[in-house]
N, C-alpha and C positions, 0 to 999 in steps of 0.2 A: 706541261707536266707540273704537278704540284711540287713544292719544295718542302712543305711542312709535313712532318711524319704522320700526324693524325689525318691530314688531307689525303695522303697517299693510301692510308688504310681505308678511308671512306671510299676511295675510288675502287679498291680491290673488293670491298664488301658489296658495293653497288653492282659490280660486274657479276659476282657470285649470285646475288639475289636475282639479278636480271635473267641469268641463265636458268635458275630454278623456276622462276615465274613463267618463263617462255616454255619450258618443258611441261609444266602443269597445264598451261593454256592449250598447248598442242594436244595433250591427252583429252581434254574436254572437247575440243573441236572434232577430234577423231570419233569420240563417242557420239557426239551429236550427228555427225555425218552418217554413222551407222544407223541411227534411228531414222534419219531422213530417207535413207536408201530403202529401209523396210517400209516406211510409209508410202514412198513412191511406188513400190511394187505391190502395195495393198496386202502385205503379209502381216496380219494382226499379231500372231504369236511371236514372230521374230521381233516385231516392233516393241511388244511388251517387254521381252527379255532385254533388248537393247536399251529400252527406256530405263530399266532398273540400273543397269551399269552406268548409263549416262548420268542419272541422278546421283549415283554414288560418286562419280568423278567430280561433278559440279559441287557437291557438298564438301568433298575433300579440299577442293580449290577454295571454297568459301572459308573453311576452318583455317586454312593456311594463310588467309588474307589476300589471296590473289584476286578474288572477286568480292565486291561488296554484297552484303546479305540480300539486299533488294534486287541486285543484278542476278544473283544466283536464283532467287525465287522466281524472277521473271522468266529466266531460261527454262526452269523446271516446269513452270505453268504452261508456257507455250508448247513445249514438247509434249506434255501430258494431254493438252487440248488437241493437238494434232493426231496423236495416237488414238484418242477416243473418237475422233471423227471417222476413222477407218470403218468401212462397212464390209463385213465378210467373215 
């Protein structure tokens, strides 16, 4: 355990940020899973609706600094590509 006051504060702040980032990443993963489930069931309408909410969650995570902008763009691109491949 740290002895210096500023080091103790950094530990607390790091724990708080870690919890926040974990929560945000979890929301993104859940949104992506919903899109994947719709793609797997070949339901284009549900996939499109799920895609919009997933893109929103990914963008929120990017703005908050949880994901790098290129990482977020790659995730959005791959999801969009997968939804567009659905026939039906």
